[in-house]
N, CA, C and O atoms as a MOPAC input file, in Angstrom:
PM7 MOZYME 1SCF
protein

 N     18.82000 1   -21.11100 1    58.11400 1
 C     19.54700 1   -19.99400 1    58.58300 1
 C     20.07000 1   -19.10000 1    57.42900 1
 O     20.78700 1   -19.58200 1    56.55200 1
 N     19.71000 1   -17.80500 1    57.43500 1
 C     20.39000 1   -16.87300 1    56.52200 1
 C     20.54200 1   -15.66100 1    57.07600 1
 O     19.62800 1   -15.16900 1    57.73700 1
 N     21.62700 1   -15.06800 1    56.89400 1
 C     22.02100 1   -13.57800 1    57.31600 1
 C     21.68900 1   -12.82000 1    55.98200 1
 O     21.86700 1   -13.21700 1    54.83100 1
 N     21.11700 1   -11.52300 1    56.46100 1
 C     20.76800 1   -10.46200 1    55.45500 1
 C     21.17400 1    -9.41300 1    55.68400 1
 O     20.97100 1    -8.94200 1    56.80300 1
 N     21.80500 1    -8.76400 1    54.82100 1
 C     22.24200 1    -7.23100 1    54.93200 1
 C     21.49400 1    -6.29500 1    54.38900 1
 O     21.30900 1    -6.41800 1    53.17800 1
 N     20.93700 1    -5.26200 1    54.99600 1
 C     19.82000 1    -4.36000 1    54.56200 1
 C     20.71100 1    -2.93100 1    54.63400 1
 O     21.43200 1    -2.50600 1    55.53700 1
 N     20.37900 1    -2.37400 1    53.34900 1
 C     20.73000 1    -0.87900 1    53.34700 1
 C     19.59800 1    -0.03200 1    53.66700 1
 O     18.61200 1     0.02000 1    52.93200 1
 N     19.71300 1     0.66900 1    54.79700 1
 C     18.74100 1     1.44200 1    55.20500 1
 C     19.15200 1     2.55800 1    55.78900 1
 O     20.16000 1     2.49100 1    56.49300 1
 N     18.51900 1     3.72500 1    55.63800 1
 C     19.10100 1     5.08900 1    56.26900 1
 C     18.38400 1     5.20400 1    57.89000 1
 O     18.98000 1     5.78900 1    58.79500 1
 N     17.40600 1     4.73500 1    58.03200 1
 C     16.56600 1     4.90100 1    59.29000 1
 C     16.32200 1     3.51500 1    60.16400 1
 O     15.76600 1     3.58800 1    61.25900 1
 N     16.70100 1     2.43900 1    59.70400 1
 C     16.53700 1     1.21500 1    60.27100 1
 C     14.92900 1     0.58800 1    60.19000 1
 O     14.53600 1    -0.41700 1    60.78200 1
 N     14.22600 1     1.35800 1    59.40600 1
 C     12.71900 1     1.12600 1    59.39800 1
 C     12.45900 1     0.84300 1    57.86800 1
 O     11.61100 1     0.03800 1    57.48300 1
 N     13.11700 1     1.43900 1    57.19200 1
 C     12.96100 1     1.27300 1    55.78200 1
 C     13.84400 1     0.58600 1    54.91100 1
 O     14.99000 1     0.77500 1    55.32000 1
 N     13.83000 1    -0.24600 1    53.72400 1
 C     14.85900 1    -0.48400 1    52.72900 1
 C     15.12000 1     0.72600 1    51.82200 1
 O     14.36300 1     0.75700 1    50.85100 1
 N     15.94100 1     1.65500 1    51.89500 1
 C     15.57900 1     2.91900 1    51.24600 1
 C     16.94900 1     3.33000 1    50.91200 1
 O     16.97700 1     4.46200 1    50.42800 1
 N     18.13700 1     2.74000 1    51.02400 1
 C     19.27800 1     3.37700 1    50.54800 1
 C     19.94500 1     2.58500 1    49.39500 1
 O     19.68900 1     1.39600 1    49.20300 1
 N     20.81800 1     3.30300 1    48.62900 1
 C     21.21500 1     3.03500 1    47.50500 1
 C     22.61900 1     2.02300 1    48.11200 1
 O     23.25300 1     2.35200 1    49.11400 1
 N     22.90600 1     0.87200 1    47.36000 1
 C     23.87400 1     0.19800 1    48.10900 1
 C     25.24600 1     0.72800 1    48.22800 1
 O     25.99000 1     0.64400 1    49.20400 1
 N     25.49500 1     1.35700 1    46.94800 1
 C     26.81000 1     1.86700 1    46.89900 1
 C     27.22000 1     3.16200 1    47.86600 1
 O     28.37000 1     3.49100 1    48.15800 1
 N     25.87000 1     3.87200 1    48.32700 1
 C     26.05900 1     4.72200 1    49.32300 1
 C     25.98100 1     4.45400 1    50.71300 1
 O     26.15200 1     5.36000 1    51.52900 1
 N     25.73500 1     3.27400 1    51.05600 1
 C     25.15900 1     3.07600 1    52.50100 1
 C     26.35400 1     3.21300 1    53.18200 1
 O     27.45900 1     2.95500 1    52.70400 1
 N     26.11200 1     3.66200 1    54.41400 1
 C     27.26900 1     4.02300 1    55.39800 1
 C     27.21900 1     2.99500 1    56.35800 1
 O     28.22300 1     2.79200 1    57.04200 1
 N     25.97900 1     2.16500 1    56.55000 1
 C     25.73200 1     1.17300 1    57.63600 1
 C     24.90500 1    -0.06100 1    56.79300 1
 O     24.15700 1     0.19800 1    55.85000 1
 N     25.08600 1    -1.03100 1    57.13800 1
 C     24.60600 1    -2.21500 1    56.67100 1
 C     23.69000 1    -2.82300 1    58.13000 1
 O     24.38300 1    -2.79800 1    59.14700 1
 N     22.55400 1    -3.23900 1    58.28600 1
 C     21.82900 1    -3.84900 1    59.40200 1
 C     21.70100 1    -5.06300 1    58.94800 1
 O     21.16700 1    -5.27600 1    57.85900 1
 N     22.20600 1    -6.08800 1    59.77400 1
 C     22.26700 1    -7.48700 1    59.53900 1
 C     21.08800 1    -8.25900 1    60.25800 1
 O     21.05100 1    -8.21800 1    61.48700 1
 N     20.32700 1    -8.81200 1    59.70600 1
 C     19.25100 1    -9.59900 1    60.10200 1
 C     19.55800 1   -11.21700 1    59.81700 1
 O     20.29200 1   -11.64000 1    58.92400 1
 N     18.83600 1   -12.00300 1    60.77000 1
 C     18.75100 1   -13.43100 1    60.69100 1
 C     17.49400 1   -14.01200 1    60.38500 1
 O     16.50500 1   -13.80100 1    61.08700 1
 N     17.47600 1   -14.78400 1    59.30300 1
 C     16.15300 1   -15.24900 1    58.99700 1
 C     16.46300 1   -16.95000 1    59.53300 1
 O     17.42000 1   -17.67300 1    59.25500 1
 N     15.45500 1   -17.18300 1    60.25200 1
 C     15.63900 1   -18.88400 1    61.02100 1
 C     14.36100 1   -18.98400 1    61.54500 1
 O     13.73500 1   -18.14500 1    62.19200 1
 N     13.95600 1   -20.38500 1    61.10600 1
 C     12.74100 1   -21.04300 1    61.50800 1
 C     11.57900 1   -20.22600 1    61.28300 1
 O     10.84700 1   -19.98900 1    62.24500 1
 N     11.30300 1   -19.75300 1    60.12600 1
 C     10.16600 1   -19.27300 1    59.80700 1
 C      9.92800 1   -17.62100 1    60.28400 1
 O      8.94900 1   -16.91600 1    60.04200 1
 N     11.16100 1   -17.27300 1    61.03600 1
 C     10.94300 1   -15.88900 1    61.74100 1
 C     12.44700 1   -15.05100 1    61.27700 1
 O     13.34300 1   -15.54400 1    60.59000 1
 N     12.42300 1   -13.76300 1    61.82200 1
 C     13.64500 1   -12.80900 1    61.57600 1
 C     13.93500 1   -11.98700 1    62.76100 1
 O     13.06500 1   -11.38400 1    63.39100 1
 N     15.36100 1   -11.98300 1    63.08000 1
 C     15.39100 1   -11.00800 1    63.91300 1
 C     16.74900 1   -10.16900 1    63.69200 1
 O     17.69300 1   -10.53700 1    62.99300 1
 N     16.66800 1    -9.08500 1    64.35500 1
 C     17.79100 1    -8.03800 1    64.20100 1
 C     19.25500 1    -8.71300 1    64.90500 1
 O     19.31100 1    -9.15200 1    66.05400 1
 N     20.12100 1    -8.68700 1    64.16900 1
 C     21.61600 1    -9.06000 1    64.59300 1
 C     22.75400 1    -7.97000 1    65.15200 1
 O     23.40600 1    -7.93300 1    66.19600 1
 N     22.70900 1    -7.28100 1    64.22500 1
 C     23.89700 1    -6.09900 1    64.52800 1
 C     23.73900 1    -4.95300 1    63.34700 1
 O     22.88200 1    -4.93200 1    62.46300 1
 N     24.79100 1    -4.01600 1    63.57600 1
 C     24.77900 1    -2.89500 1    62.75000 1
 C     26.19400 1    -3.09400 1    62.48700 1
 O     27.02000 1    -3.35100 1    63.36200 1
 N     26.51600 1    -2.93000 1    60.88700 1
 C     28.08400 1    -2.83700 1    60.52600 1
 C     28.31500 1    -1.64600 1    59.79200 1
 O     27.66600 1    -1.53300 1    58.75100 1
 N     28.97300 1    -0.87300 1    60.05100 1
 C     29.54800 1     0.34400 1    59.75600 1
 C     30.16200 1     0.23700 1    58.19100 1
 O     30.83900 1    -0.75700 1    57.92800 1
 N     29.97200 1     1.07300 1    57.33200 1
 C     30.46800 1     0.86200 1    55.96100 1
 C     31.35900 1     1.98500 1    55.61300 1
 O     31.26800 1     3.04800 1    56.22600 1
 N     32.36900 1     1.77900 1    54.49300 1
 C     32.66300 1     3.09000 1    53.58700 1
 C     31.81000 1     3.01800 1    52.25400 1
 O     31.90500 1     1.99700 1    51.57300 1
 N     31.06200 1     3.95000 1    51.88900 1
 C     30.46200 1     3.92900 1    50.76500 1
 C     31.29800 1     3.44500 1    49.44600 1
 O     32.28400 1     4.02500 1    48.99000 1
 N     30.88100 1     2.62700 1    49.09200 1
 C     31.60400 1     1.95200 1    47.58700 1
 C     31.68400 1     3.10000 1    46.54900 1
 O     32.72500 1     3.38500 1    45.95600 1
 N     30.40200 1     3.79000 1    46.36600 1
 C     30.27100 1     4.98600 1    45.24100 1
 C     30.55100 1     6.09600 1    45.94600 1
 O     29.88000 1     6.31400 1    46.95500 1
 N     31.76900 1     7.17000 1    45.49100 1
 C     31.77800 1     8.36300 1    46.24500 1
 C     31.30600 1     9.29000 1    45.53000 1
 O     31.05300 1    10.32600 1    46.14400 1
 N     31.08900 1     9.27900 1    44.39300 1
 C     30.36500 1    10.26500 1    43.23300 1
 C     29.49500 1     9.35000 1    42.42000 1
 O     29.56200 1     8.12200 1    42.36900 1
 N     28.56800 1    10.24800 1    41.71700 1
 C     27.71800 1     9.61700 1    40.93100 1
 C     28.32300 1     9.01500 1    39.83700 1
 O     28.99800 1     9.64000 1    39.01800 1
 N     28.05800 1     7.57800 1    39.78600 1
 C     28.53300 1     6.93800 1    38.58200 1
 C     30.10800 1     6.41100 1    38.93400 1
 O     30.66500 1     5.65900 1    38.13400 1
 N     30.65000 1     6.75400 1    39.91200 1
 C     31.99200 1     6.35900 1    40.27800 1
 C     32.10400 1     5.44200 1    41.28500 1
 O     31.65900 1     5.64600 1    42.41500 1
 N     32.73200 1     4.33300 1    40.91000 1
 C     33.04500 1     3.18000 1    42.24200 1
 C     34.35200 1     2.95400 1    42.35500 1
 O     35.16300 1     2.98700 1    41.43000 1
 N     34.61200 1     2.68100 1    43.70200 1
 C     35.93200 1     2.53900 1    44.16300 1
 C     36.07500 1     1.16300 1    44.55800 1
 O     35.49900 1     0.71100 1    45.54700 1
 N     36.98500 1     0.34100 1    43.65700 1
 C     37.09900 1    -1.13800 1    43.89100 1
 C     37.70200 1    -1.56900 1    45.15000 1
 O     37.58100 1    -2.74300 1    45.49900 1
 N     38.40000 1    -0.64800 1    45.92600 1
 C     38.93700 1    -1.10600 1    47.26200 1
 C     37.68500 1    -0.93500 1    48.09300 1
 O     37.46800 1    -1.86200 1    48.87400 1
 N     36.83900 1     0.03600 1    48.08200 1
 C     35.87700 1     0.15300 1    48.71800 1
 C     34.77800 1    -1.09100 1    48.42200 1
 O     34.08200 1    -1.51300 1    49.34500 1
 N     34.70100 1    -1.53000 1    47.34000 1
 C     33.79200 1    -2.78800 1    47.02900 1
 C     34.22900 1    -3.83700 1    47.60400 1
 O     33.51500 1    -4.67600 1    48.15300 1
 N     35.69500 1    -3.87300 1    47.50000 1
 C     36.40100 1    -5.40000 1    48.54600 1
 C     36.06900 1    -4.99300 1    50.02600 1
 O     35.62900 1    -5.89000 1    50.74500 1
 N     36.20600 1    -3.93000 1    50.47900 1
 C     35.84700 1    -3.65900 1    51.78600 1
 C     34.68100 1    -4.16500 1    52.05900 1
 O     34.62500 1    -4.95200 1    53.00300 1
 N     33.32600 1    -3.81200 1    51.22700 1
 C     32.16800 1    -4.29500 1    51.58100 1
 C     31.75300 1    -5.62200 1    51.52100 1
 O     30.67400 1    -6.04200 1    51.93700 1
 N     32.72100 1    -6.33300 1    50.94300 1
 C     32.62200 1    -7.92700 1    50.50900 1
 C     33.21700 1    -8.33700 1    51.80200 1
 O     32.80300 1    -9.37700 1    52.31500 1
 N     34.03500 1    -7.72200 1    52.32400 1
 C     34.61400 1    -8.29500 1    53.57300 1
 C     33.46300 1    -7.85700 1    55.00100 1
 O     33.30800 1    -8.54400 1    56.01100 1
 N     32.94100 1    -6.85100 1    54.76200 1
 C     32.15600 1    -6.23200 1    55.83600 1
 C     31.04200 1    -7.42700 1    55.96600 1
 O     30.83000 1    -8.10500 1    56.97100 1
 N     30.38400 1    -7.51200 1    54.70000 1
 C     29.24300 1    -8.59100 1    54.62400 1
 C     29.72200 1    -9.95700 1    54.66100 1
 O     28.88700 1   -10.79500 1    54.31700 1
 N     31.00200 1   -10.43300 1    55.03500 1
 C     31.04700 1   -11.66500 1    55.46900 1
 C     30.23600 1   -12.36400 1    56.07800 1
 O     29.84700 1   -11.89400 1    57.14700 1
 N     29.68700 1   -13.69700 1    55.65800 1
 C     29.00700 1   -14.28500 1    56.44100 1
 C     27.35400 1   -14.23100 1    55.92700 1
 O     26.56100 1   -15.15000 1    56.13000 1
 N     27.03900 1   -13.00000 1    55.24600 1
 C     25.84400 1   -12.80100 1    54.64500 1
 C     25.59200 1   -13.58500 1    53.55600 1
 O     26.50900 1   -13.94000 1    52.81500 1
 N     24.30100 1   -13.93700 1    53.34800 1
 C     23.99200 1   -14.52400 1    52.24800 1
 C     23.19500 1   -13.62500 1    51.04300 1
 O     23.04400 1   -13.90000 1    49.85300 1
 N     22.83000 1   -12.66000 1    51.68000 1
 C     21.84200 1   -11.61300 1    50.65000 1
 C     22.31100 1   -10.48200 1    51.15200 1
 O     22.89700 1   -10.34400 1    52.22600 1
 N     21.97100 1    -9.43000 1    50.13100 1
 C     22.05100 1    -7.95400 1    50.41000 1
 C     20.41200 1    -7.33500 1    49.85000 1
 O     20.04800 1    -7.50200 1    48.68600 1
 N     19.74500 1    -6.77900 1    50.65700 1
 C     18.91700 1    -6.00200 1    50.08400 1
 C     19.07700 1    -4.48500 1    50.21000 1
 O     19.57200 1    -3.92000 1    51.18500 1
 N     18.56300 1    -3.84900 1    49.02700 1
 C     19.03900 1    -2.25900 1    49.02800 1
 C     17.63200 1    -1.58100 1    48.04500 1
 O     16.75800 1    -2.15600 1    47.39700 1
 N     17.85600 1    -0.41600 1    48.24800 1
 C     16.45700 1     0.32800 1    47.58500 1
 C     17.08900 1     0.45400 1    46.07700 1
 O     16.30800 1     0.54000 1    45.13000 1
 N     18.36900 1     0.46400 1    45.87800 1
 C     19.07300 1     0.59600 1    44.49700 1
 C     20.22700 1     0.02700 1    44.52600 1
 O     20.95000 1     0.07200 1    45.52100 1
 N     20.58800 1    -0.67400 1    43.25800 1
 C     22.03300 1    -0.90500 1    43.26500 1
 C     22.32200 1    -1.06500 1    41.59900 1
 O     21.56800 1    -1.63300 1    40.80900 1
 N     23.28200 1    -0.58100 1    41.35900 1
 C     23.71700 1    -0.57000 1    40.08700 1
 C     24.12100 1    -2.16300 1    39.43400 1
 O     24.49100 1    -3.09400 1    40.15000 1
 N     23.97600 1    -2.23800 1    38.05800 1
 C     24.22000 1    -3.47200 1    37.50300 1
 C     25.83400 1    -4.03000 1    38.00900 1
 O     26.03600 1    -5.19100 1    38.36500 1
 N     26.76500 1    -3.09900 1    37.96600 1
 C     27.91700 1    -3.54900 1    37.89500 1
 C     28.20200 1    -3.99300 1    39.48100 1
 O     28.89900 1    -4.97200 1    39.74500 1
 N     27.70300 1    -3.32400 1    40.30000 1
 C     27.68400 1    -3.67800 1    41.77000 1
 C     27.33000 1    -4.82800 1    42.13800 1
 O     28.02200 1    -5.55000 1    42.85500 1
 N     25.81400 1    -5.22700 1    41.52500 1
 C     25.17600 1    -6.21300 1    41.69600 1
 C     25.94000 1    -7.61000 1    40.99000 1
 O     25.95700 1    -8.71300 1    41.53600 1
 N     26.42900 1    -7.35800 1    39.93800 1
 C     27.29500 1    -8.35200 1    39.29700 1
 C     28.49200 1    -8.73000 1    40.28800 1
 O     28.68900 1    -9.86900 1    40.71100 1
 N     29.08300 1    -7.86900 1    40.52300 1
 C     30.21900 1    -8.03000 1    41.58700 1
 C     29.78100 1    -8.83800 1    42.89800 1
 O     30.43100 1    -9.78000 1    43.35100 1
 N     28.68400 1    -8.38500 1    43.40600 1
 C     28.23300 1    -9.11400 1    44.56000 1
 C     27.82300 1   -10.54800 1    44.41000 1
 O     28.02800 1   -11.44100 1    45.23300 1
 N     27.16600 1   -10.66300 1    43.15600 1
 C     26.73600 1   -12.05600 1    42.83300 1
 C     28.03700 1   -12.85300 1    42.68800 1
 O     28.08900 1   -13.99000 1    43.15500 1
 N     29.06200 1   -12.32400 1    42.08000 1
 C     30.35800 1   -13.22600 1    41.49400 1
 C     31.05100 1   -13.70400 1    42.92200 1
 O     31.76600 1   -14.70400 1    42.99300 1
 N     30.77600 1   -12.94800 1    43.91900 1
 C     31.31900 1   -13.42000 1    45.27500 1
 C     30.35400 1   -14.08600 1    46.20100 1
 O     30.52300 1   -14.26400 1    47.40800 1
 N     29.22800 1   -14.46400 1    45.41600 1
 C     28.53000 1   -15.54300 1    46.25500 1
 C     27.22600 1   -15.00000 1    47.14200 1
 O     26.63800 1   -15.70000 1    47.96600 1
 N     26.89000 1   -13.63400 1    46.82100 1
 C     25.65000 1   -13.11600 1    47.59000 1
 C     24.58000 1   -12.85100 1    46.55600 1
 O     24.69700 1   -12.35600 1    45.43500 1
 N     23.46700 1   -13.31200 1    47.21700 1
 C     22.23300 1   -13.16100 1    46.41400 1
 C     22.04200 1   -11.40200 1    46.50400 1
 O     22.46200 1   -10.73200 1    47.44800 1
 N     21.47800 1   -10.97000 1    45.57100 1
 C     21.22300 1    -9.48700 1    45.49700 1
 C     19.50200 1    -9.10800 1    45.28300 1
 O     18.81500 1    -9.58200 1    44.37900 1
 N     19.10100 1    -8.31900 1    46.14900 1
 C     17.63600 1    -7.80300 1    45.85800 1
 C     17.49800 1    -6.45800 1    45.96400 1
 O     17.73600 1    -5.85000 1    47.00800 1
 N     17.00400 1    -5.77900 1    44.61500 1
 C     16.62100 1    -4.44400 1    44.88600 1
 C     15.02700 1    -4.13300 1    45.31300 1
 O     14.10800 1    -4.33700 1    44.52000 1
 N     14.88200 1    -3.77300 1    46.25000 1
 C     13.55500 1    -3.57500 1    46.76700 1
 C     13.38900 1    -2.47900 1    47.78900 1
 O     14.34800 1    -2.15800 1    48.49100 1
 N     12.24300 1    -1.90500 1    47.90200 1
 C     11.91100 1    -0.79100 1    48.92400 1
 C     10.99300 1    -1.06800 1    49.70400 1
 O     10.24400 1    -1.98800 1    49.37700 1
 N     10.78200 1    -0.41700 1    50.87500 1
 C      9.49800 1    -0.62700 1    51.65000 1
 C      9.85300 1    -1.05600 1    53.09300 1
 O     11.04400 1    -1.17500 1    53.38000 1
 N      9.03500 1    -1.26100 1    53.88800 1
 C      9.57900 1    -1.39200 1    55.22900 1
 C     10.11400 1    -2.70000 1    55.49400 1
 O      9.76200 1    -3.71600 1    54.89500 1
 N     11.04900 1    -2.64400 1    56.49000 1
 C     12.15300 1    -3.79900 1    56.55500 1
 C     11.14300 1    -5.14500 1    56.96200 1
 O     11.22600 1    -6.25100 1    56.42800 1
 N     10.28600 1    -4.80500 1    57.91700 1
 C      9.48600 1    -6.02700 1    58.59600 1
 C      8.26400 1    -6.32400 1    57.46000 1
 O      7.73400 1    -7.43500 1    57.49300 1
 N      7.89300 1    -5.50500 1    56.63000 1
 C      6.88500 1    -6.09500 1    55.51500 1
 C      7.74500 1    -6.93300 1    54.69500 1
 O      7.37100 1    -8.07200 1    54.41400 1
 N      8.85000 1    -6.48800 1    54.28800 1
 C      9.82200 1    -7.16000 1    53.26000 1
 C     10.14000 1    -8.45000 1    53.76300 1
 O      9.94100 1    -9.43600 1    53.05300 1
 N     10.63500 1    -8.56100 1    54.96200 1
 C     11.03100 1    -9.87600 1    55.59500 1
 C      9.76000 1   -10.81100 1    55.81900 1
 O      9.87100 1   -12.02100 1    55.62300 1
 N      8.48000 1   -10.21800 1    56.25300 1
 C      7.50700 1   -11.18900 1    56.04300 1
 C      7.10800 1   -11.87300 1    54.82800 1
 O      6.77600 1   -13.05100 1    54.69500 1
 N      7.19900 1   -10.86500 1    53.88000 1
 C      6.74300 1   -11.54100 1    52.48200 1
 C      7.94900 1   -12.49100 1    51.89200 1
 O      7.63200 1   -13.43800 1    51.17300 1
 N      9.02000 1   -12.29800 1    52.12500 1
 C     10.04800 1   -13.27500 1    51.82100 1
 C     10.01500 1   -14.64200 1    52.77700 1
 O     10.28900 1   -15.74500 1    52.30500 1
 N      9.71700 1   -14.48000 1    53.91200 1
 C      9.50500 1   -15.73300 1    54.45700 1
 C      8.27300 1   -16.44800 1    54.20000 1
 O      8.23300 1   -17.67800 1    54.22600 1
 N      7.16300 1   -15.64800 1    53.92700 1
 C      5.81000 1   -16.07200 1    53.18900 1
 C      6.00900 1   -16.99100 1    52.02400 1
 O      5.52400 1   -18.10900 1    51.85200 1
 N      6.94700 1   -16.19400 1    51.13400 1
 C      7.36400 1   -16.81600 1    49.77400 1
 C      8.27500 1   -17.96000 1    49.80900 1
 O      8.60600 1   -18.51500 1    48.76100 1
 N      8.70200 1   -18.34700 1    50.95900 1
 C      9.84900 1   -19.19800 1    51.25400 1
 C     11.21700 1   -18.90900 1    50.21000 1
 O     11.80700 1   -19.77400 1    49.56200 1
 N     11.50900 1   -17.53100 1    50.24900 1
 C     12.61500 1   -17.13900 1    49.37600 1
 C     13.95700 1   -17.45300 1    50.31400 1
 O     15.07900 1   -17.62400 1    49.83700 1
 N     13.66500 1   -17.49500 1    51.61300 1
 C     14.67600 1   -18.07600 1    52.68300 1
 C     14.32200 1   -18.82700 1    53.45600 1
 O     15.11200 1   -19.27600 1    54.28700 1

C-alpha cells in the first residue's frame, strides 16, 4: 500500500506546481488498484516566483505525513531535494490522474 499526494487544480489532471498548490489530493495504491482518500488543504510553499518559505515547506511536510510520494506538474530542484531528504519520492509528471496511476501500477512503480 502507498499513499500518493497529487498537486492538481481540478481533481482530474496533475497540473499544479508543487510550491503553489493550495490543496493536495491523496490517493491510495493497493492491490493493483487505486482510490481517492481525501483532500488536504495546504498553504503554498512558494509565495512569489523563486521565493520559498521554509516554514511553509515544513507545514507541507507535516501535511503530507503518511504519504510515500508526491506527484506534481512542476517542482523545483530545491523543493524536490527537500522532500526527498524527508523520505518522500518525488515525481514531476503531467496528465490525467487516472492515466498516470494506471501507468505507474502497470509499470509496478508502487
